[in-house]
C-alpha positions as CSV (number, residue, x, y, z in Angstrom):
1,X,29.1,0.5,-32.7
2,X,27.0,-0.8,-35.3
3,X,29.6,-0.5,-38.1
4,X,32.1,-1.9,-35.6
5,X,30.0,-5.2,-35.1
6,X,29.2,-5.7,-39.1
7,X,32.8,-5.3,-39.8
8,X,33.9,-7.6,-36.9
9,X,31.5,-10.5,-38.0
10,X,32.7,-10.2,-41.4
11,X,36.4,-10.1,-40.2
12,X,35.5,-13.2,-38.2
13,X,34.3,-15.0,-41.0
14,X,37.5,-13.9,-43.0
15,X,39.7,-15.6,-40.4
16,X,37.7,-18.5,-40.2
17,X,38.2,-19.2,-43.5
18,X,42.0,-18.4,-43.8
19,X,42.5,-21.1,-40.8
20,X,40.9,-23.6,-43.1
21,X,43.3,-22.5,-46.1
22,X,46.1,-23.1,-43.3
23,X,45.4,-26.6,-42.4
24,X,44.3,-27.5,-46.1
25,X,48.3,-26.1,-46.9
26,X,49.7,-28.4,-44.2
27,X,47.8,-31.4,-45.9
28,X,48.9,-30.7,-49.4
29,X,51.8,-32.3,-51.0
30,X,54.1,-29.8,-52.8
31,X,53.2,-31.2,-56.6
32,X,51.4,-29.2,-59.3
33,X,48.8,-31.8,-59.0
34,X,48.0,-31.7,-55.6
35,X,48.0,-27.9,-55.9
36,X,46.0,-27.3,-58.6
37,X,43.6,-30.6,-58.6
38,X,43.9,-31.4,-55.2
39,X,45.3,-34.8,-56.3
40,X,42.0,-35.8,-58.5
41,X,40.7,-37.2,-55.2
42,X,37.4,-35.1,-54.5
43,X,34.5,-36.7,-53.4
44,X,30.7,-36.1,-54.1
45,X,30.1,-33.7,-51.6
46,X,32.8,-31.5,-51.8
47,X,33.1,-31.8,-55.6
48,X,29.5,-30.4,-55.8
49,X,29.8,-27.6,-53.1
50,X,33.3,-26.3,-54.4
51,X,31.5,-26.3,-58.0
52,X,28.2,-24.4,-56.2
53,X,30.1,-22.0,-54.3
54,X,32.9,-21.2,-57.2
55,X,30.1,-20.6,-59.8
56,X,27.7,-19.1,-57.5
57,X,29.7,-15.8,-57.0
58,X,28.6,-11.6,-57.1
59,X,26.2,-12.1,-59.9
60,X,23.8,-14.4,-58.0
61,X,23.6,-12.7,-54.7
62,X,23.7,-9.3,-56.0
63,X,23.3,-9.2,-60.3
64,X,20.5,-11.8,-60.0
65,X,18.4,-10.0,-57.4
66,X,18.8,-6.9,-58.9
67,X,17.4,-8.1,-62.3
68,X,14.6,-9.3,-60.1
69,X,13.8,-6.0,-58.7
70,X,14.1,-4.3,-62.4
71,X,12.0,-6.5,-64.7
72,X,10.5,-9.4,-62.3
73,X,10.9,-12.7,-60.8
74,X,11.2,-14.8,-64.2
75,X,15.0,-14.4,-64.0
76,X,14.7,-17.8,-61.8
77,X,13.4,-19.5,-65.0
78,X,17.0,-18.4,-66.5
79,X,19.5,-19.3,-63.8
80,X,17.2,-21.9,-61.6
81,X,15.7,-24.0,-64.1
82,X,17.2,-23.7,-67.7
83,X,20.8,-23.5,-66.4
84,X,20.8,-25.9,-63.7
85,X,19.4,-28.3,-66.3
86,X,21.6,-27.3,-69.2
87,X,24.8,-27.1,-67.2
88,X,24.2,-30.3,-65.7
89,X,23.8,-31.8,-69.1
90,X,27.0,-30.2,-70.2
91,X,28.8,-31.4,-67.4
92,X,28.2,-34.8,-68.3
93,X,28.5,-34.4,-72.2
94,X,31.7,-32.0,-71.7
95,X,32.9,-32.7,-68.2
96,X,32.8,-36.5,-68.2
97,X,34.8,-36.6,-71.6
98,X,37.5,-34.8,-70.2
99,X,37.6,-36.4,-66.8
100,X,38.6,-39.6,-68.7
101,X,40.9,-37.9,-71.2
102,X,42.8,-36.0,-68.3
103,X,42.7,-39.0,-65.7
104,X,44.7,-41.1,-68.8
105,X,46.9,-38.7,-69.6
106,X,47.5,-36.5,-66.4
107,X,46.4,-33.1,-68.1
108,X,45.6,-30.0,-65.5
109,X,44.2,-27.6,-68.0
110,X,41.9,-27.3,-71.3
111,X,44.6,-25.5,-73.2
112,X,46.9,-28.0,-72.3
113,X,44.3,-30.8,-73.6
114,X,43.7,-29.4,-76.7
115,X,47.2,-28.5,-77.4
116,X,48.3,-32.2,-77.2
117,X,45.5,-33.6,-79.0
118,X,46.1,-31.1,-82.1
119,X,50.0,-30.8,-81.5
120,X,50.0,-27.2,-81.5
121,X,51.2,-25.0,-78.5
122,X,49.9,-22.1,-80.0
123,X,46.5,-23.7,-80.0
124,X,47.4,-24.0,-76.1
125,X,48.4,-20.7,-75.9
126,X,45.6,-19.1,-77.5
127,X,43.5,-20.9,-75.3
128,X,44.6,-20.0,-72.1
129,X,45.0,-16.1,-73.5
130,X,41.7,-16.0,-74.3
131,X,40.8,-17.7,-71.0
132,X,42.5,-15.2,-69.0
133,X,41.1,-12.3,-71.1
134,X,37.5,-13.2,-70.3
135,X,38.6,-14.2,-66.6
136,X,39.5,-10.6,-65.6
137,X,36.2,-8.7,-65.8
138,X,34.4,-11.5,-63.6
139,X,37.6,-11.5,-61.1
140,X,36.8,-7.6,-61.2
141,X,33.0,-8.3,-61.0
142,X,33.7,-9.9,-57.5
143,X,35.6,-7.2,-56.2
144,X,33.1,-4.8,-57.3
145,X,30.6,-6.7,-55.4
146,X,32.7,-7.0,-52.6
147,X,33.3,-2.9,-52.6
148,X,29.7,-2.2,-53.0
149,X,28.1,-4.5,-50.3
150,X,30.6,-3.4,-47.7
151,X,29.9,0.1,-48.5
152,X,26.2,-0.5,-48.5
153,X,26.2,-2.4,-45.3
154,X,28.0,0.3,-43.3
155,X,26.2,3.2,-44.5
156,X,29.3,4.5,-46.6
157,X,31.1,4.7,-43.7
158,X,33.8,2.0,-45.5
159,X,34.1,3.3,-49.0
160,X,34.5,1.0,-51.7
161,X,37.8,1.1,-52.5
162,X,38.8,0.2,-49.2
163,X,36.4,-2.7,-49.0
164,X,37.1,-4.0,-52.3
165,X,40.9,-3.4,-51.7
166,X,40.6,-5.4,-48.2
167,X,38.9,-8.5,-49.8
168,X,41.4,-8.3,-52.7
169,X,44.3,-8.7,-50.1
170,X,42.9,-11.3,-48.3
171,X,42.1,-13.3,-51.7
172,X,45.7,-13.1,-52.7
173,X,46.7,-14.4,-49.2
174,X,44.3,-17.2,-49.4
175,X,45.0,-18.7,-52.5
176,X,48.8,-18.2,-52.2
177,X,48.6,-20.4,-49.0
178,X,45.6,-22.8,-49.6
179,X,46.1,-24.7,-53.5
180,X,42.7,-26.6,-54.7
181,X,42.6,-28.6,-51.5
182,X,42.1,-25.5,-49.2
183,X,39.7,-23.9,-51.7
184,X,37.9,-26.9,-52.2
185,X,37.3,-27.3,-48.0
186,X,36.1,-23.9,-47.8
187,X,34.1,-23.8,-50.7
188,X,32.0,-26.4,-49.3
189,X,31.8,-24.7,-45.8
190,X,31.1,-21.6,-47.7
191,X,28.2,-22.9,-50.1
192,X,26.4,-24.6,-47.0
193,X,26.8,-21.0,-45.2
194,X,25.2,-19.5,-48.3
195,X,22.3,-21.5,-48.6
196,X,21.7,-21.4,-45.0
197,X,22.0,-17.5,-44.7
198,X,19.5,-16.9,-48.0
199,X,17.0,-19.0,-46.5
200,X,17.1,-17.3,-42.8
201,X,16.8,-13.9,-44.7
202,X,13.7,-15.0,-46.7
203,X,12.4,-16.4,-43.4
204,X,13.4,-13.0,-41.5
205,X,11.7,-10.7,-44.3
206,X,8.8,-12.8,-44.8
207,X,8.0,-12.8,-41.0
208,X,8.8,-8.7,-40.8
209,X,6.1,-8.0,-43.7
210,X,3.3,-10.8,-42.9
211,X,4.2,-13.7,-44.8
212,X,4.4,-14.6,-48.4
213,X,1.0,-13.6,-49.5
214,X,1.9,-10.0,-47.9
215,X,4.9,-9.7,-50.1
216,X,3.8,-11.0,-53.2
217,X,0.5,-8.9,-53.5
218,X,1.8,-6.0,-55.4
219,X,4.1,-7.8,-57.7
220,X,1.7,-8.4,-60.8
221,X,0.6,-4.6,-61.3
222,X,4.1,-3.7,-59.9
223,X,6.0,-5.4,-63.0
224,X,3.2,-5.0,-65.5
225,X,3.6,-1.4,-65.0
226,X,7.5,-1.5,-65.4
227,X,7.3,-3.1,-68.7
228,X,7.8,-6.7,-67.3
229,X,6.5,-10.0,-68.2
230,X,2.8,-9.7,-68.7
231,X,3.7,-6.6,-71.5
232,X,4.4,-6.8,-74.7
233,X,8.2,-6.4,-75.3
234,X,9.1,-7.4,-72.1
235,X,12.5,-8.1,-70.6
236,X,11.6,-12.1,-70.3
237,X,11.0,-12.7,-74.1
238,X,12.0,-15.7,-75.4
239,X,14.9,-14.7,-77.2
240,X,15.9,-12.9,-73.6
241,X,15.4,-16.3,-71.8
242,X,17.0,-18.7,-74.5
243,X,20.0,-16.3,-75.1
244,X,20.5,-15.7,-71.5
245,X,20.3,-19.6,-70.5
246,X,22.8,-20.7,-73.6
247,X,25.1,-17.9,-72.8
248,X,25.6,-18.8,-69.2
249,X,25.2,-22.4,-69.2
250,X,28.1,-23.0,-72.6
251,X,29.8,-20.0,-70.6
252,X,30.1,-21.8,-67.4
253,X,31.5,-24.9,-68.9
254,X,34.3,-23.4,-70.5
255,X,35.2,-21.4,-67.4
256,X,38.7,-22.3,-65.9
257,X,37.9,-22.9,-62.3
258,X,34.5,-25.0,-63.5
259,X,36.3,-26.7,-66.4
260,X,39.3,-27.6,-64.3
261,X,36.6,-29.2,-61.6
262,X,36.1,-31.5,-64.7
263,X,39.1,-33.0,-63.7
264,X,39.3,-33.7,-60.1
265,X,36.7,-36.2,-59.2
266,X,37.9,-39.2,-57.7
267,X,35.7,-41.9,-59.8
268,X,33.0,-42.1,-62.5
269,X,30.2,-42.3,-59.5
270,X,31.3,-38.9,-57.8
271,X,31.3,-37.0,-61.4
272,X,27.5,-38.8,-61.9
273,X,26.4,-37.9,-58.3
274,X,27.4,-34.8,-58.5
275,X,25.8,-33.4,-62.0
276,X,22.7,-35.4,-60.9
277,X,22.6,-33.4,-57.8
278,X,23.5,-29.9,-59.4
279,X,20.2,-29.1,-60.3
280,X,18.3,-29.1,-57.1
281,X,21.4,-27.2,-55.3
282,X,21.2,-24.7,-57.8
283,X,17.3,-24.1,-57.2
284,X,17.5,-24.0,-53.8
285,X,19.9,-21.0,-54.0
286,X,18.6,-19.2,-57.2
287,X,14.8,-19.4,-55.7
288,X,15.3,-17.5,-52.7
289,X,17.9,-15.3,-54.0
290,X,16.3,-14.0,-56.4
291,X,12.4,-13.6,-54.7
292,X,13.8,-11.3,-52.2
293,X,14.8,-8.9,-55.3
294,X,11.0,-9.1,-56.8
295,X,9.8,-8.6,-53.3
296,X,11.9,-5.5,-52.7
297,X,10.1,-3.7,-55.5
298,X,6.7,-4.8,-54.2
299,X,7.9,-3.3,-50.5
300,X,8.7,-0.5,-51.9
301,X,12.5,-0.5,-51.3
302,X,14.5,2.3,-53.0
303,X,17.9,1.3,-54.6
304,X,20.3,4.0,-54.8
305,X,21.5,4.3,-58.3
306,X,24.2,1.7,-59.0
307,X,23.3,0.1,-55.8
308,X,22.4,-3.3,-54.8
309,X,19.0,-4.5,-53.6
310,X,19.9,-7.4,-51.2
311,X,21.8,-5.4,-48.7
312,X,19.3,-2.3,-48.7
313,X,16.6,-4.8,-48.2
314,X,18.3,-6.5,-45.1
315,X,19.0,-3.0,-43.7
316,X,15.5,-2.2,-43.8
317,X,14.0,-5.3,-42.6
318,X,16.5,-7.1,-40.6
319,X,19.0,-6.3,-37.3
320,X,22.2,-5.0,-38.2
321,X,23.9,-8.1,-36.9
322,X,21.8,-10.4,-39.4
323,X,22.2,-8.1,-42.5
324,X,25.9,-8.3,-41.8
325,X,25.7,-12.5,-41.5
326,X,23.8,-12.5,-44.9
327,X,26.7,-10.2,-46.3
328,X,29.1,-12.4,-45.1
329,X,27.5,-15.0,-47.0
330,X,27.5,-13.0,-49.8
331,X,31.6,-12.5,-49.2
332,X,31.3,-16.2,-49.1
333,X,29.8,-16.4,-52.7
334,X,32.6,-13.9,-54.0
335,X,35.3,-15.6,-52.5
336,X,34.9,-18.9,-53.1
337,X,34.5,-17.4,-57.0
338,X,37.5,-15.5,-56.6
339,X,39.8,-17.8,-55.3
340,X,39.3,-20.4,-57.7
341,X,39.7,-17.9,-60.6
342,X,42.9,-17.1,-59.3
343,X,44.0,-20.6,-58.7
344,X,43.0,-21.5,-62.3
345,X,44.1,-18.4,-64.0
346,X,47.7,-19.2,-62.3
347,X,47.4,-22.8,-63.6
348,X,46.7,-21.1,-66.9
349,X,49.7,-18.9,-66.8
350,X,52.2,-21.0,-65.6
351,X,51.6,-24.1,-67.3
352,X,49.9,-23.1,-70.7
353,X,52.2,-19.6,-71.3
354,X,55.0,-19.8,-68.9
355,X,56.6,-23.1,-69.3
356,X,55.9,-23.5,-73.0
357,X,56.6,-19.8,-74.7
358,X,59.0,-18.4,-71.7
359,X,61.0,-21.2,-69.7
360,X,60.2,-24.7,-71.2
361,X,63.0,-25.8,-68.5
362,X,61.5,-24.2,-65.7
363,X,62.1,-26.0,-62.5
364,X,58.8,-27.0,-60.4
365,X,60.2,-24.4,-58.0
366,X,60.4,-21.7,-60.4
367,X,56.9,-22.3,-61.8
368,X,55.6,-22.3,-58.1
369,X,57.2,-19.1,-57.6
370,X,55.5,-17.5,-61.1
371,X,52.0,-18.8,-60.4
372,X,52.2,-16.8,-57.0
373,X,53.3,-13.8,-58.4
374,X,51.0,-14.5,-61.1
375,X,47.8,-14.6,-58.7
376,X,49.4,-11.1,-57.1
377,X,49.6,-8.9,-60.0
378,X,45.9,-10.3,-61.7
379,X,44.3,-9.5,-58.7
380,X,45.7,-6.4,-58.3
381,X,44.9,-5.0,-61.9
382,X,41.5,-6.5,-61.4
383,X,41.1,-4.7,-58.3
384,X,42.5,-1.1,-60.1
385,X,39.9,-2.0,-62.9
386,X,37.3,-2.3,-60.7
387,X,37.4,1.2,-59.7
388,X,36.7,2.6,-63.0
389,X,34.8,-0.3,-64.7
390,X,31.8,1.2,-66.4
391,X,28.8,-1.0,-66.6
392,X,26.8,-2.6,-63.7
393,X,27.1,-6.0,-62.3
394,X,25.2,-7.6,-64.7
395,X,26.6,-6.3,-67.8
396,X,30.0,-7.2,-66.6
397,X,29.0,-10.7,-65.7
398,X,27.2,-11.1,-68.9
399,X,30.1,-10.1,-71.3
400,X,32.3,-12.6,-69.6
401,X,29.8,-15.7,-69.9
402,X,29.6,-14.5,-73.5
403,X,33.3,-14.8,-74.2
404,X,33.7,-18.0,-72.5
405,X,30.6,-19.3,-74.5
406,X,32.7,-18.9,-77.9
407,X,35.2,-22.0,-77.0
408,X,32.1,-24.5,-75.7
409,X,31.3,-25.6,-79.2
410,X,34.4,-25.9,-80.9
411,X,35.7,-28.0,-77.8
412,X,32.4,-30.4,-78.1
413,X,33.0,-30.8,-81.6
414,X,37.0,-31.7,-81.1
415,X,36.0,-34.0,-78.2
416,X,33.7,-36.2,-80.3
417,X,34.4,-35.8,-83.7
418,X,37.5,-37.7,-85.1
419,X,37.5,-35.3,-88.0
420,X,38.7,-32.4,-86.5
421,X,42.0,-30.9,-87.2
422,X,43.9,-28.2,-85.8
423,X,43.3,-25.7,-88.4
424,X,39.5,-26.6,-87.7
425,X,39.3,-25.9,-84.3
426,X,41.8,-22.8,-84.7
427,X,39.3,-21.3,-87.4
428,X,36.4,-22.0,-84.7
429,X,38.3,-20.2,-81.9
430,X,39.5,-17.5,-83.4
431,X,36.5,-16.7,-85.5
432,X,33.7,-16.9,-82.6
433,X,35.7,-14.7,-80.5
434,X,36.5,-12.1,-83.0
435,X,32.8,-12.0,-83.8
436,X,32.2,-11.3,-80.3
437,X,34.6,-8.6,-79.4
438,X,33.8,-6.9,-82.5
439,X,29.8,-7.1,-81.2
440,X,31.0,-6.1,-77.8
441,X,33.0,-3.3,-78.5
442,X,32.3,-2.1,-82.0
443,X,28.9,0.3,-82.7
444,X,28.7,-1.3,-86.1
445,X,28.5,-5.0,-84.9
446,X,24.9,-4.9,-83.2
447,X,24.8,-6.5,-79.7
448,X,21.4,-8.1,-80.2
449,X,20.5,-9.7,-83.4
450,X,17.5,-10.6,-85.4
451,X,14.9,-9.3,-82.9
452,X,16.5,-9.5,-79.6
453,X,18.7,-12.4,-79.7
454,X,22.0,-12.3,-78.2
455,X,24.8,-12.0,-80.9
456,X,27.1,-14.4,-78.5
457,X,24.4,-17.2,-80.0
458,X,25.6,-16.2,-83.5
459,X,29.2,-16.3,-82.9
460,X,28.8,-20.1,-80.9
461,X,27.2,-21.0,-84.6
462,X,29.9,-19.4,-86.3
463,X,32.4,-21.1,-84.1
464,X,30.3,-24.5,-84.9
465,X,30.5,-23.6,-88.4
466,X,34.1,-22.9,-88.9
467,X,35.3,-25.7,-86.8
468,X,33.3,-28.2,-89.4
469,X,34.5,-26.5,-92.6
470,X,37.9,-26.2,-92.1
471,X,38.5,-29.5,-90.4
472,X,36.7,-31.0,-93.5
473,X,38.5,-29.0,-95.7
474,X,41.9,-29.5,-94.3
475,X,43.8,-32.7,-93.5
476,X,45.4,-33.5,-90.1
477,X,49.3,-33.1,-89.7
478,X,51.5,-35.2,-88.6
479,X,51.5,-34.1,-84.9
480,X,48.0,-34.4,-84.4
481,X,47.0,-37.5,-82.4
482,X,43.3,-38.4,-82.7
483,X,44.4,-41.4,-80.0
484,X,44.4,-39.3,-77.2
485,X,40.2,-38.5,-76.9
486,X,39.3,-41.9,-78.4
487,X,41.4,-44.5,-77.5
488,X,41.9,-46.5,-74.3
489,X,39.3,-44.7,-72.5
490,X,37.9,-46.3,-69.8
491,X,36.2,-45.2,-66.2
492,X,37.0,-47.1,-63.1
């Protein structure tokens, strides 16, 4: 009976989400701009929560608490404070400039914006291909998280592949129907639901164990014994903290589903209000989620190998129906990330690869059909890969963040330096990606360098140097148009 109750609660939540998508579908015009960018007419509250819900995924609800469980609550410093602030700064530095350019030129994707500026379809396709390559493991992460969460909640009655497969089918159906308008609306509902449930979980667990003092009492000795923050060579070394914070913040700015949101704000005021409120909202979610993971260690909660601490903690200290609601909140996090990833991925596929290289004369109807088929194929392939994916949620997420982070500095240089040339940005993008891929897949290239710094940071520096040096050594071609980024850009 308890399994049926748990699944019934999750199913009811999914149905409500789908109904919101259907309503949004009826309000959406049949244009690419409306489908992908909601007509560039999103206000402050919806933009804040759609970005919030899109970013805070399985990595936040399961990977983050798992890190706090294993190494201590200082992970809040990496994600909650440093990345809350770092990404807000990048939102202004990258996002505001992109918004100005996109509004004036009508761009919908990062590849489209770069390809037009440098007169290069190859650059446009390259950026899209790189983005889709790194998006794949992050979509897989959401499916992996959903499968393990439902499996843990039901005590194994629902196997991993059924949970992950069911969520995949739902995501495909939802994205094909809803578009950005529906995604943004449901993200707002899901974001509020996430915040409510995680704080309710904190209150319930603390009430069950005797309050914050009782929950925290065993933490210092516990994590010192593990080689945590108080011990030499701890996981929270300066190299680890800075590497992780920079990797995640710069990677997030280049995520297709986040980067595309730089184009959708209704006005300059909306954009500025949103990134000003961002750090507050991030801390409000990260602090309770990660403290639950840390408290679980002090409370002696045992997590099975490759399992996630949050469902196990809730199963130990809260009723079945409440644990199911919190798991539904985690589902909200995963779905709000996945639907945005699939929508953005389809726009990159159709606008930056299909139209320029396969069928330049494709009708809007044809492009729409390709986009929807692409969603099905991409999500299905990620689901199959999740069944055999090696590594934890943490490793998968961290790898994807690093891949996207390699794009950030070449893009920043292009946005603000008139001397950037096509060969410069191509060298920066290709060189940094090649180095990072080598650090991930080749044993000869270490993933940690110079005493514990993540190799992705070295790749980012390499991308910056290559962009500047090759731009200084080459001349802009006749198709390159510097005015796209530097003339006629005005706010409201």
